C-alpha positions as CSV (number, residue, x, y, z in Angstrom):
1,M,-8.5,14.1,-3.0
2,T,-10.8,17.0,-4.3
3,S,-8.5,20.2,-4.4
4,G,-8.6,22.4,-0.9
5,M,-9.4,19.0,1.1
6,A,-6.7,17.4,3.5
7,T,-6.0,14.0,2.4
8,G,-6.6,11.1,5.6
9,L,-2.7,10.8,5.3
10,E,-2.4,14.5,6.4
11,I,-5.6,14.4,8.9
12,S,-4.0,11.7,10.8
13,Q,-0.5,13.0,10.7
14,E,-2.0,16.0,13.0
15,F,-4.1,13.9,14.7
16,V,-1.2,11.7,16.3
17,H,0.9,14.8,16.6
18,Q,-1.7,16.6,18.7
19,T,-3.3,13.5,20.3
20,I,-1.8,10.2,20.3
21,L,2.3,11.2,21.1
22,P,1.2,13.4,23.9
23,L,-1.3,10.7,25.5
24,L,0.9,7.8,24.9
25,A,4.1,10.1,26.3
26,R,1.8,10.8,29.5
27,E,0.5,7.7,30.5
28,L,3.2,5.6,29.5
29,G,6.0,7.3,30.7
30,D,9.1,5.7,30.1
31,D,7.6,2.9,28.0
32,Y,7.0,5.5,25.6
33,S,10.5,5.1,24.4
34,R,9.7,1.5,23.4
35,L,6.9,2.5,21.0
36,A,6.4,3.3,16.9
37,V,4.2,5.1,16.3
38,A,2.6,5.0,12.6
39,V,0.2,5.9,9.8
40,I,0.4,2.5,7.7
41,G,-1.3,-0.1,6.3
42,T,-4.3,-0.6,4.0
43,G,-6.5,1.8,2.4
44,S,-6.4,4.5,0.0
45,E,-5.3,7.5,2.2
46,I,-2.0,5.2,3.5
47,L,-1.3,6.1,-0.6
48,G,-2.5,9.8,-0.6
49,L,-5.4,8.5,-2.9
50,D,-8.4,9.0,-1.2
51,D,-11.5,10.9,-2.0
52,A,-14.9,11.6,-0.8
53,I,-16.0,8.2,-2.1
54,S,-13.1,6.8,0.3
55,R,-15.0,8.2,3.4
56,D,-18.0,5.7,3.3
57,H,-15.9,2.6,5.3
58,H,-13.0,2.4,7.3
59,W,-12.0,6.3,6.9
60,G,-11.0,8.8,9.6
61,P,-8.0,9.5,11.8
62,R,-5.8,6.5,12.5
63,A,-2.8,6.0,14.0
64,T,-0.7,1.9,14.6
65,V,0.9,1.7,17.9
66,L,3.5,-0.9,17.8
67,C,6.2,-2.3,20.1
68,V,8.7,-5.2,19.5
69,R,7.4,-8.7,20.2
70,A,9.7,-8.9,23.1
71,D,8.0,-5.8,24.8
72,A,4.6,-7.5,24.3
73,P,3.7,-9.0,27.6
74,R,4.1,-5.8,29.4
75,L,3.4,-3.4,26.9
76,I,0.5,-4.6,24.8
77,P,-2.3,-4.6,27.8
78,K,-0.8,-1.1,28.6
79,I,-1.5,0.5,25.0
80,R,-5.0,-1.2,24.5
81,S,-5.9,-0.1,28.4
82,V,-4.5,3.6,27.3
83,L,-6.3,4.0,24.0
84,T,-9.5,2.1,24.7
85,A,-10.2,4.6,27.6
86,H,-8.1,7.9,26.9
87,C,-8.3,8.1,22.9
88,P,-10.7,10.5,21.7
89,R,-13.8,9.3,19.8
90,R,-13.8,12.0,17.6
91,Y,-11.1,14.3,16.0
92,R,-12.5,17.6,14.4
93,E,-15.7,16.2,12.5
94,F,-14.4,12.8,11.9
95,E,-15.0,9.9,14.1
96,V,-12.1,7.7,15.4
97,Q,-12.5,4.1,15.8
98,V,-10.5,2.4,18.1
99,G,-9.5,-0.9,18.3
100,L,-11.2,-2.1,14.6
101,A,-10.0,-5.2,13.3
102,H,-7.8,-5.2,10.1
103,L,-5.1,-2.8,11.7
104,V,-7.0,-0.1,10.6
105,G,-8.4,3.4,12.8
106,V,-6.3,3.4,16.1
107,C,-4.9,0.1,16.6
108,W,-2.0,-1.7,18.2
109,S,0.2,-4.8,17.4
110,T,3.6,-6.0,17.6
111,V,6.3,-4.7,14.8
112,E,6.6,-8.5,14.0
113,D,2.9,-9.2,13.8
114,F,2.4,-6.4,11.5
115,F,4.4,-7.7,8.9
116,A,3.3,-11.2,9.2
117,W,-0.6,-10.1,8.8
118,F,0.4,-8.6,5.1
119,L,3.4,-10.6,3.9
120,G,2.8,-14.0,5.7
121,T,6.1,-13.9,7.7
122,D,7.6,-12.2,10.2
123,Q,11.0,-12.9,8.7
124,L,12.9,-10.6,6.4
125,P,13.9,-12.1,2.9
126,Q,17.4,-13.7,3.0
127,S,17.4,-15.0,-0.7
128,D,16.2,-14.4,-4.0
129,L,13.5,-17.1,-3.2
130,D,12.2,-15.2,-0.3
131,W,11.6,-11.8,-2.0
132,L,9.9,-13.7,-4.9
133,R,7.5,-15.3,-2.8
134,L,6.4,-12.1,-1.7
135,C,3.1,-10.3,-2.7
136,E,4.2,-7.2,-4.4
137,A,1.1,-5.1,-3.2
138,D,1.6,-6.2,0.2
139,L,5.0,-5.0,0.1
140,L,3.8,-2.0,-1.1
141,H,1.3,-1.8,1.9
142,V,4.0,-2.2,4.7
143,T,6.4,0.5,3.0
144,S,3.8,3.1,2.5
145,G,2.3,5.5,4.8
146,V,4.1,7.7,7.1
147,V,6.1,6.5,10.5
148,I,6.0,9.2,12.8
149,H,7.7,8.2,16.3
150,D,10.0,4.8,16.4
151,G,11.9,4.4,19.5
152,P,13.4,1.0,18.8
153,G,14.0,1.3,15.3
154,E,12.7,-1.9,14.5
155,L,9.7,-0.7,12.5
156,T,11.8,2.2,10.5
157,R,14.8,-0.8,9.9
158,R,12.3,-3.5,8.4
159,R,10.5,-1.0,6.2
160,Q,14.0,0.2,4.7
161,Q,15.2,-2.9,4.0
162,L,11.6,-4.2,2.2
163,A,11.8,-0.5,0.2
164,Y,12.3,-2.1,-3.0
165,Y,13.7,-5.6,-4.8
166,P,17.6,-5.9,-4.5
167,D,18.7,-5.9,-8.2
168,R,18.6,-9.5,-8.9
169,V,14.9,-10.3,-8.4
170,W,14.5,-6.7,-9.7
171,Q,16.0,-7.9,-13.0
172,K,14.4,-11.2,-12.8
173,R,10.7,-9.3,-12.3
174,L,11.2,-7.3,-15.4
175,A,12.5,-10.2,-17.6
176,D,9.2,-11.7,-16.2
177,W,7.1,-8.9,-17.1
178,C,8.7,-8.3,-20.6
179,M,7.5,-11.9,-21.6
180,Y,3.9,-11.3,-20.1
181,V,3.9,-7.5,-21.9
182,T,5.0,-9.6,-25.2
183,G,4.1,-13.3,-24.7
184,R,1.0,-15.5,-25.0
185,D,-0.6,-14.1,-21.3
186,A,-2.6,-11.6,-23.3
187,P,-1.1,-9.7,-26.8
188,Y,-1.2,-13.2,-28.8
189,N,-4.9,-14.0,-27.4
190,L,-5.8,-10.5,-28.1
191,H,-4.8,-10.5,-31.3
192,R,-6.9,-14.1,-32.4
193,V,-10.0,-13.3,-30.3
194,S,-10.4,-9.9,-31.9
195,K,-9.7,-11.3,-35.7
196,R,-12.9,-13.5,-34.3
197,G,-15.3,-10.8,-33.5
198,D,-15.3,-11.8,-29.6
199,A,-15.8,-8.5,-28.3
200,L,-16.0,-9.6,-24.5
201,T,-13.0,-11.6,-24.6
202,S,-11.1,-9.1,-26.4
203,A,-12.1,-6.8,-23.2
204,I,-10.7,-9.6,-21.2
205,Y,-7.5,-9.5,-23.0
206,F,-7.2,-6.2,-23.7
207,G,-7.6,-5.6,-19.7
208,Q,-4.8,-7.9,-19.2
209,C,-2.4,-6.2,-21.4
210,V,-2.8,-2.9,-20.1
211,R,-2.4,-3.6,-16.7
212,R,0.9,-5.8,-17.3
213,Q,2.1,-3.0,-19.2
214,M,1.6,-1.0,-16.3
215,E,3.2,-2.8,-13.8
216,L,6.3,-3.2,-16.1
217,C,6.3,0.5,-16.1
218,F,6.3,0.6,-12.3
219,A,9.1,-2.1,-12.4
220,L,11.1,0.3,-14.8
221,N,10.6,3.0,-12.1
222,R,11.4,0.7,-9.0
223,R,8.3,1.1,-7.6
224,Y,5.9,-1.4,-6.3
225,A,2.7,-1.6,-8.4
226,P,-1.0,-1.6,-6.2
227,Y,-3.6,-3.9,-6.8
228,P,-5.9,-3.3,-9.5
229,K,-8.1,-0.3,-7.6
230,W,-4.9,2.1,-7.9
231,L,-3.3,0.8,-10.5
232,N,-3.9,3.8,-13.4
233,V,-4.0,6.5,-10.8
234,S,-0.7,5.7,-9.4
235,F,0.7,4.7,-12.9
236,R,0.1,8.6,-14.4
237,R,2.1,9.4,-11.0
238,L,5.0,7.7,-11.8
239,P,8.3,9.8,-12.9
240,H,9.5,8.1,-15.7
241,Y,7.8,6.5,-19.2
242,V,4.3,7.3,-18.6
243,D,4.7,10.2,-21.3
244,A,5.4,7.6,-23.8
245,I,3.6,4.6,-22.7
246,A,0.2,6.4,-21.2
247,P,-1.1,8.1,-24.9
248,A,-0.9,5.1,-26.7
249,L,-3.2,3.3,-23.8
250,D,-5.5,5.7,-23.9
251,K,-5.5,5.5,-28.0
252,A,-6.1,1.8,-27.7
253,L,-8.9,2.3,-25.1
254,A,-10.9,4.4,-27.0
255,A,-10.9,2.5,-30.1
256,T,-14.4,0.9,-31.0
257,D,-12.9,-1.7,-32.7
258,P,-11.3,-4.8,-31.1
259,G,-8.9,-5.4,-33.4
260,A,-7.4,-1.4,-33.2
261,Q,-6.5,-2.4,-29.5
262,V,-3.9,-5.0,-30.9
């Protein structure tokens, strides 16, 4: 985000506090205590990484209003009606999109369905294998952003339980990524294709090497890694090990000879 500009996350939190929470409290009365309101899901703004380019699609003040599934038959029609009828279509200079698909803009769902949308299941992992079946980038999606109001507490509880891998799973993933970084997945073949002078294939394997090393650094920091578009930017913000790794990656990237990247 350009210096001096409010981030999407800051704008959305202000929007929720000034507009969405008062609206829901006024229109839903006691049912307000059964709702969670958050700025969560997909989008660069949820990660605090949005900039001027981000504003060309699906960007703007947002709020996800959730209830637990047991309350859905009674509350979802009310939430939909209130937000569709009364949510402002502009906030400050920004357009507000209401009811947009894919859980962006101002939207509503159940807590359980929100997690099922991203993780493919509405159940929290109970075993190591359950954890290993989950996509790391989607775990980042469901644990990023900000919960502003959580009457039932279920959204907060699930996010806390999914905050990061338990120790045994973390150790397994560290071992896997150490193998990727040192094994045949990229370094071995990068060395061989660079000796053959195949610049394009070398670039492919070099990219794989860099990606795996960055993802390993996320694991060492006990942080979920994002999908590739935001991997480098997020990697540079990690608190540990980046100062030792990033200069070597930058030096290799600047090399014109593929053999020097090995």
